[in-house]
Structure formats: structure tokens, C-alpha cells
matplotlib code that plots the C-alpha trace (Angstrom):
import matplotlib.pyplot as plt

x = [26.3, 27.7, 29.2, 29.0, 31.5, 34.0, 35.5, 39.2, 40.1, 43.1, 42.5, 45.3, 45.0, 47.7, 49.8, 50.9, 50.2, 53.3, 56.0, 55.2, 55.6, 59.1, 59.8, 59.3, 60.9, 64.2, 64.1, 64.9, 63.1, 64.7, 68.1, 70.4, 72.8, 72.8, 71.1, 68.2, 67.4, 66.6, 62.7, 62.8, 65.2, 62.5, 59.8, 62.2, 62.9, 58.9, 58.6, 61.1, 60.3, 55.9, 56.0, 59.5, 62.2, 65.7, 65.8, 63.0, 63.7, 61.3, 61.1, 58.4, 56.1, 54.8, 54.8, 58.7, 59.1, 57.9, 60.1, 63.1, 62.8, 62.8, 66.3, 67.3, 66.7, 68.8, 65.5, 66.3, 64.3, 62.3, 62.3, 58.9, 57.1, 53.5, 51.4, 47.5, 45.5, 42.9, 44.8, 45.5, 47.7, 51.0, 52.0, 52.1, 53.4, 56.6, 57.2, 56.7, 58.7, 61.9, 61.1, 60.4, 56.4, 53.7, 51.9, 49.0, 47.7, 44.1, 42.7, 40.7, 37.7, 37.7, 40.2, 41.2, 44.7, 46.9, 45.8, 49.0, 47.4, 47.9, 50.5, 52.3, 50.6, 52.0, 55.7, 58.1, 62.1, 61.8, 59.8, 61.8, 59.8, 56.5, 54.8, 51.9, 49.3, 47.5, 44.6, 41.8, 44.6, 43.9, 47.0, 48.5, 48.6, 52.7, 53.0, 52.1, 53.4, 56.6, 56.9, 56.3, 59.4, 62.0, 61.2, 61.2, 64.1, 61.9, 62.1, 59.6, 58.5, 55.2, 52.8, 51.7, 50.4, 47.3, 48.0, 50.8, 49.0, 47.5, 48.9, 49.2, 50.4, 51.3, 53.9, 53.4, 53.0, 55.7, 57.9, 57.0, 59.8, 63.5, 61.6, 58.0, 56.5, 54.3, 52.0, 51.7, 49.1, 46.3, 44.1, 45.4, 45.7, 47.9, 49.7, 52.3, 50.2, 52.5, 55.0, 55.9, 58.1, 60.0, 61.1, 63.9, 66.1, 69.0, 71.8, 72.9, 69.5, 68.8, 72.3, 72.2, 68.4, 69.3, 71.4, 68.8, 66.3, 69.5, 70.5, 73.2, 75.4, 77.7, 78.2, 81.6, 78.6, 80.0, 77.7, 78.3, 75.4, 71.7, 69.1, 66.8, 65.4, 63.3, 64.0, 61.3, 60.6, 61.5, 57.0, 56.4, 58.3, 57.4, 53.6, 54.3, 56.4, 53.5, 50.6, 53.0, 52.8, 48.6, 48.4, 47.6, 44.7, 44.3, 43.8, 41.8, 39.0, 38.6, 38.9, 35.5, 33.7, 33.8, 33.0, 29.1, 29.2, 29.8, 27.4, 24.9, 25.0, 25.0, 22.2, 21.9, 22.9, 26.3, 29.5, 31.5, 35.0, 36.4, 39.7, 41.2, 42.3, 45.5, 45.0, 45.0, 43.0, 43.9, 40.4, 42.2, 38.5, 35.9, 35.0, 32.1, 30.4, 27.0, 24.0, 23.4, 26.4, 26.4, 22.6, 23.5, 26.6, 24.7, 22.1, 24.7, 26.8, 23.4, 22.7, 26.5, 28.0, 31.2, 31.1, 34.0, 34.4, 38.4, 38.8, 36.9, 38.3, 40.9, 45.0, 44.7, 41.4, 42.8, 44.1, 47.2, 47.2, 45.2, 45.0, 43.1, 44.3, 41.0, 40.9, 37.8, 37.6, 39.3, 36.2, 34.5, 35.5, 35.5, 31.9, 30.8, 33.1, 32.4, 34.2, 32.3, 34.5, 35.2, 37.8, 38.2, 35.5, 33.0, 30.1, 27.4, 24.9, 26.8, 27.0, 23.6, 22.4, 24.6, 22.7, 19.4, 20.3, 21.3, 18.4, 16.3, 18.0, 18.0, 17.7]
y = [124.3, 120.9, 121.1, 117.7, 118.2, 120.9, 122.9, 121.0, 117.9, 115.8, 112.3, 110.4, 106.3, 103.6, 104.2, 108.2, 106.5, 103.4, 105.9, 108.7, 105.9, 104.7, 108.5, 108.5, 104.7, 105.9, 109.3, 111.2, 114.0, 116.3, 117.0, 120.0, 119.0, 120.4, 118.3, 117.5, 114.6, 111.1, 111.9, 115.7, 114.1, 111.5, 114.2, 116.4, 113.2, 112.5, 116.4, 116.7, 114.0, 114.7, 118.3, 117.7, 120.4, 119.4, 120.8, 120.5, 121.9, 121.7, 124.0, 124.0, 126.2, 128.4, 131.8, 130.3, 128.7, 132.5, 133.9, 132.0, 132.4, 136.6, 136.0, 133.7, 136.3, 139.2, 141.0, 144.3, 146.4, 149.2, 146.9, 146.5, 143.2, 143.3, 141.4, 140.4, 141.3, 138.5, 136.3, 134.5, 137.3, 135.1, 136.4, 139.9, 138.7, 136.9, 140.5, 142.4, 140.1, 141.3, 145.3, 144.5, 146.4, 144.4, 146.1, 145.2, 144.2, 143.2, 139.9, 139.0, 138.2, 134.4, 132.5, 135.4, 135.6, 138.6, 140.5, 141.3, 144.6, 145.9, 144.4, 146.9, 150.0, 149.5, 148.5, 151.3, 151.8, 149.8, 147.0, 143.7, 140.6, 139.7, 136.7, 135.7, 133.7, 130.1, 130.7, 127.9, 125.8, 128.2, 128.5, 132.2, 133.7, 132.8, 133.1, 137.4, 137.3, 135.5, 138.3, 141.0, 140.1, 139.6, 142.7, 145.0, 143.2, 141.3, 138.6, 135.5, 134.0, 131.3, 130.5, 127.8, 127.2, 125.9, 124.3, 121.3, 118.8, 122.3, 121.9, 124.6, 123.4, 120.2, 121.9, 122.4, 124.9, 126.3, 125.3, 127.9, 130.6, 130.0, 129.4, 127.8, 128.1, 124.9, 124.7, 121.7, 123.1, 120.4, 122.5, 121.7, 118.7, 117.1, 117.8, 117.7, 118.8, 122.9, 122.6, 124.1, 123.5, 125.4, 124.2, 124.9, 123.4, 125.9, 124.8, 128.1, 129.0, 125.7, 125.4, 129.0, 128.2, 125.5, 127.5, 129.9, 127.5, 126.1, 129.1, 130.4, 127.6, 126.1, 122.4, 122.8, 124.7, 127.9, 131.1, 132.3, 134.4, 135.3, 132.3, 131.2, 128.3, 127.4, 122.9, 120.6, 118.5, 115.3, 114.2, 115.9, 115.1, 110.8, 113.0, 114.8, 111.8, 109.6, 111.5, 112.7, 108.6, 109.3, 112.8, 111.0, 108.9, 112.2, 114.6, 112.1, 112.1, 115.6, 116.4, 113.6, 115.8, 118.6, 117.7, 115.9, 119.6, 121.5, 119.2, 119.7, 124.0, 123.7, 126.7, 127.9, 132.0, 131.2, 132.0, 128.2, 127.7, 126.2, 125.6, 127.2, 126.0, 124.1, 124.2, 121.2, 121.7, 120.3, 121.2, 122.8, 124.7, 124.6, 128.7, 129.8, 133.8, 134.2, 137.1, 136.6, 135.2, 135.7, 134.2, 131.1, 130.3, 130.5, 128.2, 126.0, 125.7, 125.6, 122.3, 121.0, 122.2, 123.7, 125.9, 128.4, 132.7, 132.8, 136.1, 138.8, 141.1, 141.3, 142.2, 145.6, 146.3, 144.7, 147.1, 146.7, 146.6, 148.9, 150.8, 154.2, 152.4, 150.8, 146.8, 146.6, 143.2, 142.2, 143.8, 142.3, 139.0, 139.8, 140.4, 137.2, 134.4, 131.3, 127.1, 124.9, 121.9, 118.7, 116.9, 112.9, 113.1, 114.3, 111.9, 112.2, 113.3, 116.2, 117.5, 116.9, 118.4, 121.5, 121.7, 121.7, 124.7, 126.1, 125.8, 127.5, 130.6, 131.2, 134.9]
z = [114.1, 112.9, 109.7, 108.2, 105.2, 105.6, 103.4, 103.5, 105.3, 105.0, 103.8, 106.5, 107.3, 108.6, 106.1, 107.4, 110.7, 110.3, 108.9, 111.3, 114.4, 112.6, 113.0, 116.4, 117.1, 115.8, 117.1, 114.2, 114.4, 112.6, 110.9, 110.9, 108.0, 104.9, 103.2, 104.9, 106.9, 105.5, 104.9, 104.0, 101.3, 100.2, 99.9, 97.7, 95.5, 95.3, 94.4, 92.0, 89.8, 90.0, 89.3, 86.9, 88.0, 88.9, 92.7, 95.2, 98.8, 101.5, 104.2, 107.2, 105.4, 102.0, 103.3, 104.3, 101.2, 99.5, 102.3, 101.6, 97.6, 98.0, 99.8, 97.1, 94.5, 96.7, 96.6, 99.1, 101.5, 100.0, 96.5, 95.1, 94.7, 92.5, 94.1, 93.7, 96.8, 96.1, 98.1, 101.4, 103.2, 103.1, 100.3, 101.1, 104.9, 103.5, 101.6, 104.4, 106.5, 104.7, 104.3, 100.9, 99.9, 98.4, 95.5, 95.0, 91.6, 90.0, 89.1, 85.7, 86.2, 84.2, 87.0, 90.0, 88.9, 88.3, 85.2, 83.3, 81.6, 85.6, 85.7, 82.8, 85.1, 89.2, 87.6, 88.8, 89.2, 92.2, 91.2, 91.3, 91.4, 90.2, 92.3, 90.6, 92.7, 91.1, 93.4, 94.3, 91.7, 88.5, 86.8, 86.8, 82.9, 82.9, 79.3, 79.8, 83.1, 82.3, 78.5, 81.1, 83.5, 80.5, 79.3, 82.9, 84.0, 87.0, 89.3, 88.7, 91.8, 91.2, 94.7, 93.9, 97.5, 96.4, 92.8, 93.2, 90.6, 88.2, 84.4, 81.6, 78.6, 79.9, 82.5, 86.1, 88.0, 90.1, 87.1, 84.5, 86.4, 88.1, 92.2, 92.5, 95.6, 97.5, 101.0, 103.1, 104.9, 106.4, 104.2, 101.2, 98.2, 100.0, 103.9, 105.9, 108.6, 108.6, 105.7, 102.3, 99.5, 96.4, 93.4, 90.7, 88.3, 88.9, 91.0, 92.4, 93.5, 95.2, 97.2, 98.0, 99.8, 101.7, 103.2, 103.5, 105.6, 108.1, 109.3, 106.3, 106.9, 104.7, 103.6, 106.2, 108.9, 107.8, 108.2, 104.7, 103.9, 105.3, 106.1, 109.2, 111.0, 107.9, 108.3, 107.9, 110.9, 109.6, 111.3, 108.7, 106.2, 106.3, 106.1, 102.9, 102.2, 102.7, 100.3, 97.4, 96.8, 96.8, 95.3, 91.4, 92.9, 95.0, 92.1, 90.4, 93.3, 93.3, 89.0, 89.6, 91.8, 90.3, 87.3, 89.3, 90.5, 87.0, 85.6, 88.7, 88.4, 84.9, 84.1, 87.1, 87.3, 88.9, 87.6, 87.5, 86.9, 84.3, 82.8, 80.1, 76.4, 77.5, 81.7, 84.0, 87.7, 90.8, 91.9, 95.9, 95.7, 93.3, 93.3, 92.0, 91.2, 91.9, 94.0, 97.3, 98.1, 102.1, 102.6, 100.4, 102.3, 106.2, 104.1, 103.0, 106.3, 108.5, 106.6, 107.4, 104.0, 105.3, 101.6, 102.6, 102.0, 100.0, 100.8, 101.7, 102.3, 100.3, 101.5, 100.1, 102.3, 105.3, 108.5, 108.5, 104.6, 103.3, 101.0, 99.2, 95.5, 94.4, 92.5, 90.6, 89.8, 93.1, 94.7, 93.0, 93.9, 97.3, 97.3, 94.4, 95.1, 98.1, 97.8, 97.6, 99.4, 96.4, 98.0, 98.1, 101.1, 99.1, 98.2, 95.1, 98.2, 98.9, 95.7, 95.8, 98.9, 97.1, 94.6, 95.6, 98.2, 95.5, 93.4, 96.1, 95.1, 91.1, 90.5]

ax = plt.figure().add_subplot(projection="3d")
ax.plot(x, y, z, "-o")
ax.set_aspect("equal")
plt.show()
């Protein structure tokens, strides 16, 4: 099956190629220094300036960002961490990897992020943290979640892997709590190929995270705490540095395509994504809910449109994490959502093709 319009594709040109070539010419492919390599530091400065955080720490994936954050907050084996089941499995895997227990929370139907009321129901004496996921670019209900966390003395790590550039009341996703984690995987709104980052305003956490990403080594190369090799190579940082400069343009193009598609799909029997009051989305994924989901996806894919389902099954229904507990809205979403391409390389003719196919399946 030939897919002419993938769900997401990196927007790379001569600028990234020149920067990577410079890294290869300099033969400085990575750095084990406490502060990181030159381009790692340049990228970190660009990211912290963009989201308006005091500090940024680059790592080699969004999963590593979550792992490092859990270690930085001293989450211990058998502690419970509340997460949504309706997200990519990396959120659960990061919790599991440090020996803690992921506890699955249901989502809200309006934007597929964690339901604050269900968070309250899932808190136990062993609960130590909440990881809200800003899914598809929607910002989770952070004001409510932070109030719950404060009342119950819980830590928050924002999984902002899908929401770089999304804001609520002028505040960037990833900056509501002490720690926000981003992904720079190839399919994200900007990329390093593989990569991730953590943002924080807390200097102590910042210094701690720099050690954790580099085998626990201090500035004096002494192992004073547990760490791993979570460093971001200079080649990846070189790509990320250029991509960060292009990010505002990418976000404008995504917003424009989202607006066009929304206008085209009005008056169809489809639940369309929308920004809530005071929200600005990065439009990472344009995700709709509809009947006959699988039939429509097959039709779109056959026409070369790389529509995709995120996420079916949801994590709590996968073989490894399977639980008998029911998450009603999560299970509804996993059988009804489909994500449509609106990245910068999508043309209006592609969006018209999507409309034509969906128009044929009104219910």
C-alpha cells in the first residue's frame, strides 16, 4: 500500500545537513562533560528560551527524560505513579523501569487527557507522583491536577512529548510543574532523529538531572548518585538546534492545516478536535472520533493518506500491562479515534481528499 501522505514526516533541508556535516568534520560526535557538548548546550538554550523555563537538560529520548525525572524525584520501587492508559507505552515503561508501579487513570472525552476526578479515586498511601500526558497537543487539565497533587503531597512530571508549543493561559506545556519532558522523535513537531529533553525552574533538580544523564558523575567526575548513559549525541543536537529555530514556522503551518481541515469537516458526523478556552495547541495530531473507524482508516490508507490510530489497544489492555479494571472513556476512545495528517508538508489537495473520503461515510 503506497502512502503518499504519511501521518507525520520530518521537515529536513540543507540547514540540518550542513550542521551535521560540521559535527562530522569537527569529529566531536558526543561529549561526556558534565555540561554536555557544544550543540547540546546550544539546543538547551533555545528550548528553555522557547518555553520560558530557567533550565533545559537534553537527553537521548523522551523515555529517558521521564526516567531521569523519576530518578530525580527519588521515586522508589513499589511506589505508585498515576498515569493515563490512553497514551504511548513509554509513559508506563519509564515507571516500570525504575521498579515503581504504573496505576492507570481514565481520560476525559473532550481532549483525551487525564480525568482529575478519576485521579482522586486512584490515590492510595503508596501514590507518590502523577504523570499527566498532554496528548495529541492538547494540554491536560493542569490547574485541577496540580491542586490534587498539592493536597495529597504528590509530585508531578508532565509528559509533554506530544505538546511542544502547546500553551494554556499563556503558559507552555511542560512548565506547569517542576519537571516537563519532551520528545524529539522523528515524527514529532520538531526532531533530533531521536532525542528528548527535560525543562525545569528548579536549580537543584537541574544539577541532579545533569548527573543522572551522565552515569551519576559530578562535575569532578566522581560518582555521587545513580545515573545512566542518557546523553544526547552532538549529531542529534545539531539537528535539534536547527529544528528549534524552525519550530514557530512549523507550528503556524500545522495550525493553518488544522483550521482548513476543521472547516472542511464541519457538519459531518465526526467529533472534531478543538482548543478549549485559553488553550493554544501545537496540532501534533489532528485526532477525530467517529463511527466505522477501521473501515474509514482502510479507505484513507488505500487512497495514500497515512491516517493512523493512536492508541488501540490502550496500555491497560496490552498483554504485558493487562488489567481487569475498566477505564470506560479510554476504551471508548481506543475504538473510535483516528489521527489525520496535517503536518507542514500536507497540501490543501490532500485535505480535500480526506474530506471526500469521510463524506462518503456519513452515518
